[in-house]
TIKOLTOR-475943 format. One line per 8 residues: number of its first residue (from 1); their letters; for each residue z, y, x of N, C-alpha, C, O. Coordinates in Angstrom, 1 decimal, always signed. Each point is the difference from the previous one (the first is absolute). Layout:
BEGIN
NUM	a	Z/Y/X/Z/Y/X/Z/Y/X/Z/Y/X | ...
END
This chain:
BEGIN
1	mdrkwivi	-0.2/-1.2/+0.7/+0.2/+1.2/-0.7/-0.1/+1.3/+0.7/-0.6/+0.9/-0.5 | +1.3/-0.8/+2.0/-0.1/+0.7/+0.7/-1.3/+0.3/+0.5/-0.1/+1.3/+0.2 | -0.7/-1.7/+0.0/-1.1/-0.1/+0.7/-1.1/+0.6/-0.9/-0.8/+0.9/+0.3 | +1.0/-1.4/-1.7/-0.8/+0.7/-1.3/+0.3/+1.8/+0.0/-0.8/+0.8/-0.3 | +1.9/-0.5/+0.6/+0.4/+1.4/-0.1/-0.5/+1.0/+1.1/-0.3/+1.2/-0.1 | +0.3/-2.2/+1.3/-0.6/+0.6/+1.4/-1.5/+0.2/+0.0/-0.5/+0.9/+0.7 | -0.1/-1.5/-1.5/-1.4/+0.1/-0.2/-0.3/+0.9/-0.9/-0.9/+0.8/+0.1 | +1.6/-0.8/-1.1/-0.3/+1.3/-0.9/+0.4/+1.2/+0.3/-0.5/+1.0/-0.6
9	aicfgivl	+1.3/-0.8/+1.5/+0.6/+1.0/+0.5/-1.0/+0.7/+1.2/+0.0/+1.2/+0.3 | -0.8/-2.2/+0.3/-0.8/+0.3/+1.0/-1.3/+0.6/-0.7/-0.7/+1.0/+0.5 | +0.4/-1.9/-1.7/-1.5/+0.5/-0.8/+0.5/+1.2/-0.4/-0.6/+1.0/+0.4 | +1.4/-0.9/-1.2/+0.7/+1.7/-0.5/-0.2/+1.1/+1.0/-0.7/+1.0/-0.2 | +1.4/-1.4/+1.4/-0.3/+0.8/+0.9/-1.3/+0.5/+0.8/-0.1/+1.0/+0.7 | -0.8/-2.0/-0.9/-1.3/+0.3/+0.4/-1.2/+0.8/-1.1/-0.9/+0.7/+0.4 | +1.4/-1.0/-1.6/-0.4/+0.8/-1.2/+0.3/+1.5/+0.2/-0.8/+0.9/+0.1 | +2.2/-0.8/+0.1/+0.5/+1.4/+0.2/-0.5/+0.8/+0.9/-0.3/+1.2/-0.2
17	svifgiya	+0.0/-1.8/+1.5/-0.8/+0.5/+1.1/-1.5/+0.7/-0.2/-0.4/+1.1/+0.2 | -0.2/-2.3/-0.9/-1.1/+0.5/-0.2/-0.3/+1.2/-1.0/-0.9/+0.8/+0.2 | +1.6/-0.7/-1.2/+0.4/+1.1/-1.3/+0.1/+1.1/+1.0/-0.9/+0.8/+0.1 | +2.2/-1.0/+0.8/+0.2/+1.2/+0.6/-1.0/+0.7/+0.7/-0.4/+1.2/+0.0 | -0.2/-2.5/+0.8/-1.1/+0.8/+0.8/-1.3/+0.6/-0.6/-0.6/+1.0/+0.5 | +0.3/-1.5/-1.7/-1.1/+0.7/-0.8/+0.3/+1.4/-0.5/-0.8/+0.8/-0.1 | +2.2/-0.6/-0.4/+0.6/+1.2/-0.3/-0.2/+0.8/+1.1/-0.6/+1.1/-0.1 | +1.2/-1.5/+1.2/+0.1/+1.2/+1.2/-0.9/+0.6/+0.3/+0.0/+1.2/+0.3
25	ynngsvvd	-1.6/-2.2/-0.3/-1.2/+0.4/+0.7/-0.7/+1.0/-1.2/-0.5/+1.1/+0.4 | +0.5/-1.5/-1.8/-0.4/+0.6/-0.9/+0.5/+1.6/-0.2/-0.7/+1.0/-0.5 | +2.1/-0.9/+0.9/+0.4/+1.4/-0.1/+0.1/+0.8/+1.7/+0.7/+1.0/+0.3 | -1.4/-1.8/+0.4/-0.4/+0.8/+1.3/+1.3/-0.1/+1.0/+0.1/+0.7/+1.0 | +0.8/-1.5/-1.4/+1.1/-0.2/+1.2/-0.8/-0.6/+1.2/+0.3/+0.4/+1.1 | -1.4/-1.4/-1.3/-0.5/-0.5/+1.2/-1.2/+0.5/+0.0/-0.8/+0.2/-1.0 | +0.7/+0.3/+2.3/-1.4/+1.0/+0.7/-1.1/-0.9/+0.3/+0.4/-0.8/+0.9 | -1.6/+0.7/-1.3/-1.0/-0.5/+0.9/-0.7/+1.2/+0.8/-0.6/+1.0/-0.4
33	tniietek	+0.7/-1.4/+1.7/-0.5/+1.4/+1.0/-1.5/-0.6/+0.1/-0.7/+0.8/+0.6 | +0.2/-1.7/-1.0/-1.7/+0.1/+0.3/-0.8/+0.1/-1.4/-1.1/-0.3/+0.0 | +1.6/+0.7/-1.0/-0.4/+0.6/-1.3/+0.2/+1.3/+0.2/+1.1/+0.5/+0.3 | -2.6/+0.5/-0.6/+0.0/+1.3/-0.4/-0.2/+0.3/-1.2/-0.9/-0.6/-0.6 | +1.7/+1.7/-0.2/-0.1/+0.0/-1.2/-0.9/+0.8/-0.5/+0.0/+1.1/+0.7 | -0.9/-1.1/-1.7/-1.1/+0.4/-0.1/+0.1/+1.6/-0.4/-0.9/+0.8/+0.2 | +2.0/-0.4/-0.8/+0.5/+1.4/-0.3/+0.3/+0.8/+1.2/-0.3/+1.2/-0.2 | +0.8/-1.6/+1.3/+0.2/+0.4/+1.1/-1.5/+0.5/+0.3/-0.1/+1.2/+0.0
41	lattnsen	-1.1/-2.0/+0.2/-1.2/+0.1/+0.3/-0.7/+1.2/-0.6/-0.7/+0.9/+0.6 | +1.0/-0.9/-2.1/-0.7/+0.7/-1.1/+0.9/+1.6/+0.5/-0.6/+1.0/-0.5 | +1.5/-0.8/+1.1/+0.6/+1.3/-0.3/+0.0/+0.9/+1.6/+0.6/+1.0/+0.3 | -1.4/-1.8/+0.4/-0.3/+0.8/+1.5/-0.1/+1.4/-0.3/-0.5/+0.2/-1.1 | +0.9/+1.0/+1.9/-0.7/+0.9/-0.1/-0.6/+0.6/+1.0/+0.4/-0.6/+1.0 | -1.3/+1.5/-0.7/-1.1/+0.4/+0.5/+0.5/-0.1/+1.7/-0.8/-0.1/+0.9 | +2.3/+0.1/-0.5/+0.6/-0.3/+1.4/-0.3/-1.4/+0.4/-0.4/-0.3/+1.2 | +0.8/-0.7/-2.3/-0.3/-1.0/+0.4/-1.1/-0.6/-0.1/+0.0/-1.2/+0.3
49	ddntllfn	-1.2/+2.0/-0.8/-1.6/-0.6/-0.2/-0.4/+0.4/+1.6/-0.9/-0.8/+0.5 | +1.3/+1.9/+0.4/-0.3/+0.4/+1.0/+0.6/-1.1/+0.9/-0.8/-0.4/+0.9 | +1.8/-0.1/-1.0/+0.9/-0.8/+0.9/-1.2/-1.1/+0.0/-0.7/-0.4/+1.0 | +0.8/+0.1/-2.3/-0.9/-1.6/-0.2/-1.3/+0.1/+0.6/-0.4/-0.9/+0.6 | -0.3/+2.2/-0.8/-1.6/+0.0/+0.8/+0.2/+0.1/+1.3/-1.0/-0.4/+0.7 | +2.0/+0.9/+0.0/+0.2/+0.1/+1.7/+0.4/-1.8/+0.0/-0.7/-0.8/+0.7 | +1.6/+0.3/-1.2/+0.1/-1.4/+0.3/-1.1/-0.8/+0.0/-0.1/-0.9/+0.8 | -0.9/+1.2/-1.9/-1.3/-1.0/-0.2/-0.6/+0.5/+1.2/-0.5/-0.9/+0.6
57	laletssl	+0.4/+2.0/+0.0/-1.0/+0.3/+0.9/+0.4/-0.3/+1.4/-0.9/+0.0/+0.9 | +2.3/-0.2/-0.7/+0.4/-0.7/+1.1/-0.2/-1.6/+0.3/-0.2/-0.5/+1.1 | +0.4/-0.1/-2.7/-0.4/-1.4/+0.1/-1.5/-0.2/+0.2/-0.4/-0.9/+0.7 | -0.4/+1.8/-1.2/-1.4/+0.1/+0.2/-0.6/-0.2/+1.5/-0.9/-0.8/+0.4 | +1.6/+1.8/+0.5/+0.1/+0.3/+1.3/+0.4/-1.2/+0.8/-0.7/-0.4/+1.0 | +1.5/+0.0/-1.3/+0.7/-1.2/+0.6/-0.7/-1.1/+0.2/-0.1/-0.6/+1.0 | -0.5/+0.4/-2.5/-0.9/-1.4/-0.5/-1.3/+0.4/+1.3/-0.3/-0.6/+1.1 | -0.1/+1.6/-1.5/-1.4/+0.0/+1.1/+0.2/-0.3/+1.4/-0.8/-0.7/+0.5
65	nmnispna	+2.0/+1.2/+0.1/+0.0/-0.1/+1.5/+0.3/-1.6/+0.3/-0.3/-0.5/+1.1 | +0.9/-0.1/-2.0/+0.0/-1.5/+0.5/+0.2/-0.6/+1.3/-0.9/-0.7/+0.6 | +2.3/+1.2/-0.1/+0.4/-0.5/+1.4/-0.1/-1.2/+0.3/+0.4/-0.9/-0.8 | -0.9/+0.5/+2.0/-0.3/-1.5/+0.7/+1.4/-0.7/-0.1/+1.0/+0.6/+0.3 | -1.0/-1.8/-0.6/+1.3/-0.7/+0.1/-0.1/-0.8/+1.5/-1.0/-0.3/+0.6 | +2.3/+0.0/-0.3/+0.1/-1.1/+1.2/-0.5/-1.0/+0.1/-0.2/-0.6/+1.1 | -0.3/+0.1/-2.2/-0.6/-1.3/+0.1/-1.3/+0.1/-0.1/-0.8/-1.0/-0.3 | +0.4/+2.2/+0.5/-1.4/+0.0/-0.4/-1.4/-0.4/+0.8/+0.0/+0.7/+1.1
73	viikktyy	-0.8/-1.3/-1.1/-1.0/-0.3/+1.2/-1.4/+0.8/-0.2/-0.5/+0.2/-1.1 | +0.2/+0.1/+2.3/-1.4/+0.8/+0.2/-1.2/-1.3/+0.2/+0.1/-1.0/+0.8 | -1.2/+1.1/-1.8/-1.2/-1.1/+0.2/-0.7/+0.9/+0.8/+0.0/+1.2/-0.3 | -0.5/-1.6/+1.1/-1.1/+0.9/+0.8/-1.2/-1.0/+0.2/+0.0/-1.0/+0.6 | -1.1/+1.7/-1.3/-1.6/-0.9/-0.2/-0.8/+0.9/+0.8/-0.3/+1.2/-0.2 | -0.1/-2.1/+1.3/-1.1/+0.7/+0.9/-1.3/-0.8/-0.2/+0.0/-1.2/+0.1 | -1.2/+1.9/-0.3/-1.2/-0.7/-0.3/-0.8/+0.2/+1.3/+0.0/+1.2/+0.4 | -0.5/-1.8/+0.1/-0.9/-0.1/+1.4/-1.2/-0.1/-0.4/-0.4/-0.9/-0.7
81	kncdhlik	-0.5/+2.0/+1.1/-1.5/+0.3/-0.3/-0.5/-1.2/+0.6/-0.3/-0.9/-0.7 | +0.3/+0.8/+1.7/-1.0/-0.8/+0.9/+0.2/-1.6/-0.3/-1.1/-0.7/+0.1 | +2.0/+0.2/-0.4/+0.1/-1.3/-0.2/+0.5/-0.3/-1.6/+0.4/-1.0/-0.5 | -0.5/+2.3/-0.3/+0.3/-0.4/-1.5/+1.2/-0.7/-0.4/+0.1/-0.5/-1.1 | +0.8/+0.6/+2.0/+1.3/-0.6/-0.4/+1.1/+1.0/-0.5/-0.3/+1.1/+0.4 | +1.3/-1.2/-1.0/+0.7/+0.7/-1.1/+1.6/-0.6/+0.5/+0.4/-1.0/-0.6 | +0.3/+1.4/+1.4/+1.1/-0.9/+0.9/+1.4/+1.2/-1.0/+0.0/+1.2/-0.1 | +0.9/-2.2/-0.5/+1.1/+0.4/-0.6/+1.2/-0.2/+0.8/+0.2/-1.1/+0.5
89	evvnipde	+0.7/+2.2/-0.2/+1.3/+0.0/+0.5/+1.1/+0.4/-0.7/+0.0/+1.1/-0.6 | +1.1/-1.8/+0.4/+0.8/+0.1/-0.7/+1.5/+0.6/+1.0/+0.4/-0.8/+0.9 | +0.1/+1.7/-0.8/+1.1/+0.5/+0.7/+1.3/+0.5/-0.6/-0.1/+0.5/-1.2 | +1.0/-0.6/+1.7/+1.5/+0.8/-0.9/-0.3/+1.3/+0.3/-0.6/+0.4/+1.0 | +1.3/+0.3/-2.1/-0.1/+1.5/+0.1/+0.7/+0.4/+1.5/+0.9/-0.7/+0.5 | -1.4/+1.9/+0.1/+1.1/+0.2/+1.1/+0.8/+0.8/-0.3/-0.3/+0.8/-0.8 | +1.6/-0.7/+1.4/+1.2/+0.6/-0.3/+0.1/+1.3/-0.5/+0.7/+0.4/-1.0 | -1.7/+0.4/+1.8/-0.2/+1.6/+0.2/-0.9/+0.1/-1.5/+0.1/+1.2/-0.4
97	linkneed	-0.6/-1.8/-0.3/-0.4/+0.1/-1.4/+0.5/-0.4/-1.0/-0.7/+0.2/-1.0 | +1.9/-0.8/+1.0/+0.7/-0.4/-1.2/+0.8/+1.3/-0.8/+0.7/+0.9/+0.6 | -0.9/-0.8/-1.9/+0.2/+1.0/-0.6/-1.0/+1.1/+0.2/+0.4/+1.2/-0.2 | -1.4/-1.4/+0.6/-1.0/+1.1/-0.1/-0.9/-0.3/-1.1/+0.1/-1.0/-0.7 | -1.1/+2.2/+0.5/-0.9/-0.3/-1.0/-1.4/-0.1/+0.4/-0.2/+0.1/+1.2 | -0.9/-0.2/-2.2/-1.3/+0.0/+0.2/-0.6/+1.3/+1.0/-1.1/-0.1/+0.7 | +1.6/+0.9/-0.8/-0.5/+1.4/+0.8/+0.5/-0.7/+1.6/-0.9/+0.2/+0.9 | +2.0/-0.8/-0.6/+0.4/-0.2/+1.3/-0.9/-1.2/+0.4/-0.3/-0.1/+1.2
105	iikeysdw	-0.1/-0.8/-1.8/-1.1/-0.9/+0.4/-1.1/+0.6/+0.0/-0.7/-0.6/+0.8 | +0.2/+1.3/-1.3/-1.7/+0.5/+0.3/+0.4/+0.7/+1.5/-0.7/-0.3/+0.9 | +1.6/+1.1/-0.7/+0.1/+0.7/+1.1/+0.1/-1.2/+1.1/-0.9/-0.1/+0.8 | +1.6/-0.7/-0.8/+0.4/-1.0/+1.1/-1.1/-1.0/+0.5/-0.2/-0.5/+1.1 | -0.6/+0.2/-2.6/-1.4/-0.7/+0.2/-1.0/+1.0/-0.2/-0.8/-0.1/-1.0 | +0.7/+0.8/+1.6/-1.1/+1.1/-0.3/-1.3/-0.7/+0.2/-1.0/+0.4/-0.7 | +0.7/-1.5/+1.9/-1.3/-0.7/-0.2/-0.1/-0.9/-0.6/-0.9/-0.7/+0.4 | +1.5/+0.3/-1.5/+0.0/-0.8/-0.9/-0.1/+0.5/-1.6/+0.6/+1.0/-0.3
113	evrgyspq	-1.3/-1.4/-0.7/+0.0/+0.1/-1.2/+1.1/-0.7/-0.8/+0.3/-1.2/+0.2 | +0.4/+2.0/-1.0/+1.1/-0.7/-0.6/-1.0/-0.5/-1.4/-0.8/+0.6/-0.7 | +1.2/-2.0/+0.6/-0.6/-0.4/-1.4/+0.5/-0.6/-1.0/-0.6/-0.5/-0.9 | +2.2/+0.6/+1.3/+0.7/-0.3/-1.1/+1.6/+0.3/+0.6/+0.3/-0.3/+1.2 | +0.6/+0.8/-2.1/+1.1/+0.4/+0.4/+1.0/-0.2/-1.1/-0.2/+0.4/-1.2 | +1.4/-1.0/+1.5/+1.2/-0.1/-1.0/+1.1/-0.2/+1.2/-0.3/-0.3/+1.2 | +1.7/+0.4/-1.8/+1.0/-0.2/+1.2/+0.2/-1.4/+0.6/+0.7/-0.2/+0.9 | -1.5/-1.0/-1.5/+0.4/-0.7/+0.6/-1.3/-0.5/+1.0/+0.0/-0.8/+0.9
121	eivlykev	-1.1/+1.4/-1.2/-1.4/-0.7/+0.7/-0.8/+1.3/+0.2/-0.3/+0.8/-0.8 | -0.1/-0.8/+2.1/-1.1/+1.1/+0.3/-1.3/-0.6/+0.8/+0.0/-0.4/+1.1 | -1.1/+0.4/-1.9/-1.4/-0.2/+0.1/-0.9/+0.8/+0.9/-0.7/+0.8/-0.5 | +0.7/-1.0/+1.9/-0.8/+0.9/+0.8/-1.3/-0.9/+0.2/+0.0/-1.3/-0.1 | -1.4/+2.3/+0.4/-1.1/-0.3/+0.1/-0.9/+0.6/+1.1/-0.1/+1.2/-0.1 | -0.5/-1.7/+0.9/-0.7/+0.5/+1.2/-1.1/-1.0/+0.2/+0.1/-1.3/+0.0 | -1.3/+2.1/+0.3/-1.6/-0.6/+0.4/+0.3/+0.5/+1.7/+0.5/+1.1/+0.3 | -1.0/-2.1/+0.5/-0.3/+0.4/+1.4/-1.1/-0.8/+0.5/-0.3/-1.2/-0.4
129	agicdehy	-0.6/+2.0/+1.6/-0.8/-1.1/+0.2/+0.4/-1.0/+1.0/+1.2/+0.1/+0.5 | -2.1/-1.1/-0.1/+0.3/-0.9/+0.8/+0.2/-1.3/-0.4/-0.8/-0.4/-0.8 | +1.9/-0.3/+1.2/+0.2/-1.4/-0.4/+1.4/-0.3/+0.0/+0.7/+0.5/+0.9 | -0.2/-1.4/-2.0/+1.5/-0.2/+0.0/+0.5/-0.6/+1.5/-0.7/+0.0/+1.0 | +1.9/-0.6/-1.2/+0.4/-0.6/+1.2/+0.5/-1.5/-0.4/+1.0/-0.6/+0.6 | -1.8/+0.1/-1.6/+0.1/-1.3/-0.3/-1.5/-0.9/+0.2/-0.5/-0.8/-0.7 | +0.1/+1.3/+1.7/-1.4/-0.6/+0.6/+0.3/-0.9/+1.2/-0.1/+0.5/+1.1 | +0.6/-2.0/-1.2/+0.5/-0.3/+1.0/-1.2/-1.0/+0.8/-1.0/-0.3/-0.5
137	vvkehngv	+1.3/-0.2/+2.0/-0.5/-1.1/+0.8/+1.0/-0.7/+0.4/+1.0/+0.4/+0.5 | -1.4/-1.8/-0.9/+1.1/-1.0/+0.5/-0.9/-0.4/+0.9/-1.2/-0.1/-0.3 | +1.7/-0.3/+1.7/-0.5/-0.1/+1.4/+1.2/-1.0/+0.5/+1.1/+0.0/-0.4 | -1.7/-0.7/+1.5/+0.6/-0.6/+1.0/+0.6/+0.8/+1.2/-0.8/+0.4/+0.8 | +2.2/-0.2/-0.7/+0.3/+1.1/+1.0/+1.5/-1.0/+1.1/+1.2/-0.2/-0.5 | -1.4/+0.0/+1.4/+0.6/-0.7/+1.1/+0.6/-1.0/-0.5/+1.3/+0.0/+0.1 | -1.9/-0.9/-0.6/+0.4/-1.4/-0.4/+0.7/+0.2/-1.8/+0.4/-0.9/-0.7 | -0.4/+2.0/+0.4/+0.6/-0.3/-1.5/-1.0/+1.1/-0.9/-0.7/+0.9/+0.5
145	igiyikni	+0.7/-1.1/-1.9/-0.8/+0.9/-0.6/+0.3/+1.4/+0.0/+1.3/+0.2/-0.2 | -1.9/+0.6/+0.2/-0.1/+1.8/+0.3/-0.3/+0.8/-1.5/-1.0/-0.1/-0.7 | +1.7/+0.6/+0.6/-0.6/+0.9/-1.5/-0.3/+1.3/+0.4/+1.0/+0.9/+0.1 | -2.5/-0.4/+0.2/-0.5/+1.4/+0.1/-0.2/+0.7/-1.4/+0.0/-0.5/-1.1 | -0.3/+2.1/+1.4/-0.2/+0.5/-1.1/-1.2/+0.5/+0.4/-0.1/+0.0/+1.2 | -0.8/+0.3/-1.8/-1.4/+0.3/+0.2/-0.2/+1.4/-0.8/+0.1/+0.1/-1.2 | -0.5/+1.1/+2.2/+0.0/+1.5/-0.4/-1.3/-0.1/-0.5/-0.7/-0.9/+0.0 | +0.5/+2.7/-0.5/-1.5/+0.2/-0.7/-1.1/-0.3/+1.2/-1.0/-0.6/-0.3
153	ngvqelqe	+1.1/+0.9/+1.4/-0.9/-0.4/+1.1/-0.3/-1.4/+0.2/-1.0/-0.4/+0.4 | +2.2/-0.4/-0.8/-0.4/-1.7/+0.3/+0.8/-0.4/+1.0/+0.1/-1.2/+0.2 | +0.5/+2.1/+0.7/+0.8/-0.5/+1.1/+1.5/-0.5/-0.7/+0.6/+0.4/-1.0 | -0.5/-1.4/+1.7/+1.4/-1.0/-0.5/+1.1/+0.2/+1.2/-0.1/-0.1/+1.2 | +1.1/+0.5/-1.9/+1.2/+0.4/+0.8/+0.9/-1.1/-0.6/+0.0/-0.2/-1.2 | +0.8/-0.7/+2.5/+0.9/-0.7/-0.1/+1.1/+0.5/-1.0/+0.4/+1.1/+0.2 | +0.2/-1.8/-1.3/+1.1/+0.6/-0.6/+1.1/-0.9/+0.2/+1.1/+0.6/+0.1 | -1.1/-2.3/+0.1/+1.0/-0.6/+0.5/-0.4/-1.4/+0.2/-1.2/-0.4/-0.3
161	dteistqy	+1.8/-0.1/+0.6/+0.0/-1.4/+0.9/+0.9/-1.0/-1.3/+1.2/+0.2/-0.2 | -2.0/-1.4/-0.4/+1.0/-0.4/-1.1/+0.6/-1.6/+1.2/-0.4/-0.2/+1.1 | +1.3/-0.6/-2.1/+0.5/-0.9/+1.3/-0.8/-1.4/-0.3/+0.5/-1.1/+0.2 | -1.9/+1.3/-0.9/-0.8/-1.1/-0.3/-0.7/-0.2/+1.2/-0.9/+0.8/+0.4 | +1.3/-2.0/+0.3/-0.8/-0.5/+1.1/-1.5/-0.7/-0.2/-0.2/-0.9/-0.8 | -0.6/+1.5/+1.7/-1.2/-0.8/-0.2/-0.2/-1.1/+0.7/-1.1/-0.6/-0.3 | +1.8/+0.1/+1.1/-0.2/-1.2/+0.6/-0.2/-1.5/-0.4/-0.4/-1.0/+0.7 | +0.7/+1.0/-2.1/-0.1/-1.3/-0.6/-1.3/+0.4/-1.2/-0.3/-1.0/-0.7
169	lpeadlen	-0.1/+1.9/+0.5/-1.0/+0.3/-0.9/-1.4/-0.6/+0.1/-0.5/-0.1/+1.1 | -0.1/-0.4/-2.2/-1.3/-0.6/+0.2/-1.0/+0.7/+0.5/+0.0/+1.2/-0.3 | -1.2/-1.6/+1.3/-0.9/+0.6/+0.5/-0.8/+1.1/-0.8/-0.4/+1.0/+0.5 | +0.3/-1.4/-1.8/-1.0/+0.7/-0.9/+1.3/+1.3/-0.1/-0.7/+1.1/-0.1 | +1.5/-0.9/+0.1/+1.3/+1.1/-0.4/+0.0/+0.6/+1.0/-0.2/+1.2/-0.1 | +0.4/-1.8/+1.6/+0.1/+1.0/+1.1/-1.5/+0.6/+0.2/-0.2/+1.1/+0.7 | -0.8/-1.7/-1.2/-1.2/+1.1/+0.1/-0.2/+1.1/-1.1/-0.8/+1.0/+0.2 | +1.3/-1.2/-1.1/+0.0/+1.0/-0.7/+1.1/+1.2/+0.2/-0.2/+1.1/-0.3
177	lkvgievv	+1.4/-1.7/+1.0/+0.9/+0.9/+0.5/-0.7/+1.0/+1.4/+0.3/+1.1/+0.2 | -1.1/-1.8/+0.3/-0.4/+0.7/+1.1/-0.9/+1.2/-0.2/+0.0/+1.0/+0.7 | -0.8/-1.3/-1.6/-1.0/+0.9/-0.7/+0.7/+1.2/-0.8/-0.5/+1.1/-0.1 | +1.9/-1.5/-0.6/+0.5/+0.6/-0.9/-0.3/+0.0/-1.6/-1.1/+0.1/-0.5 | +2.2/-0.3/+0.0/-0.2/-0.1/-1.7/+0.4/+1.4/-0.4/+1.1/+0.5/+0.5 | -1.8/+0.1/-1.4/+0.2/+1.1/-0.6/+0.4/-0.3/-1.2/-0.3/-1.0/-0.7 | +1.3/+2.0/+0.2/+0.7/-0.2/-1.5/+0.4/+1.6/-0.1/+0.2/+0.8/+0.8 | -0.1/-0.8/-2.2/+0.3/+1.1/-0.7/+1.2/-0.1/-0.8/-0.2/-1.0/-0.7
185	gksnlnnl	+1.5/+1.5/+0.5/+0.9/+0.2/-0.8/+1.1/-1.1/+0.9/-0.4/-1.0/+0.6 | +1.7/+1.6/-0.8/+1.2/-0.7/+0.6/+0.0/-1.3/-1.1/+0.3/-1.0/+0.6 | -0.5/+0.9/-1.5/+0.4/-1.3/-0.8/-1.2/-1.0/+0.7/+0.3/-1.1/+0.4 | -1.8/+1.6/-0.3/-0.7/-1.1/+0.7/+0.5/-0.4/+1.3/+0.1/-1.2/+0.3 | +0.2/+2.3/+0.5/+0.5/-0.1/+1.5/+1.2/-1.3/+0.0/+0.0/-0.9/+0.9 | +1.0/+1.0/-1.9/+1.0/-1.0/+0.0/-0.3/-1.2/-0.4/+0.8/-0.9/+0.3 | -1.9/+0.7/-1.0/-0.5/-0.9/-0.6/-0.8/-0.7/+0.9/+0.1/-1.3/-0.1 | -0.7/+1.8/+1.0/-0.9/-0.6/+1.3/+0.9/-0.5/+1.0/-0.3/-1.0/+0.7
193	ledye	+1.7/+1.8/-0.3/+0.8/-0.4/+0.7/+0.8/-1.3/-0.1/+0.4/-0.6/+1.0 | -0.3/+0.2/-2.5/+0.8/-0.9/-0.3/-1.2/-1.4/+0.0/+0.5/-1.2/+0.1 | -1.5/+1.4/-0.1/-1.0/-1.0/+0.2/+0.2/-0.6/+1.4/-0.2/-1.2/+0.3 | +0.6/+2.0/+0.5/+0.1/-0.4/+1.5/+1.4/-0.4/+0.3/+0.1/-0.5/+1.1 | +0.9/+0.6/-1.9/+1.1/-0.3/+0.4/+0.5/-1.4/-0.1/+1.1/-0.4/+0.3
END
C-alpha cells in the first residue's frame, strides 16, 4: 500500500510541474532569447533604421571580402604551349596570405590569372611557352636506371638515379635503356619503373 501512494505522489508532482511550467512560460516568467518579438521590429524609429542600414552595409562588405582560411589550398594550373600539357599543382596557402582577401591574392600572384576564389580554394591559371617538366627519358646510368628530364631543346639532364640495377635485365631491355625510353607524365614514369623492379 505504501508503494501505491508513492507512485501517485510522483505522478501528481510531475503533472503539477508541467502545469506550472506552461503557466510560467505563457506569463513571461520564462524568457526565450532566440525569438525576436514582431512588435519590437514594427516599432523601430528612424535612428534604428539608420543603424540597421549601417549594419547591413557592414555585413555586405565583410561578405564581399571573404578572407582566406588557414586550411585553404591554391590550385595552380599551368598550360605549356609547346607540349600542349596542362599541369595542375595543389599547394597549401602560405602563412602570410591567411586572412587576406582576393585583392591580396591578385597582388601576390600578379603573373597569374585568378580563375576561382573562395575562402577554402584559390584557382590560378597561367600559359607559358616551352614544355612542362614531365618529359622524361629513362636510360642506363652507371649500372642502374637513371631518370633524365628532357628540356625544350631536347637536351637530357640527369634528374636522379634509381636503385634498380641493370645487371640482370634481359638483353632487349638493356638495348632500349641504352638508347633511352621517352615517357610523359609522372604516373607513366612510375609504371615503367615498376616493370623493371
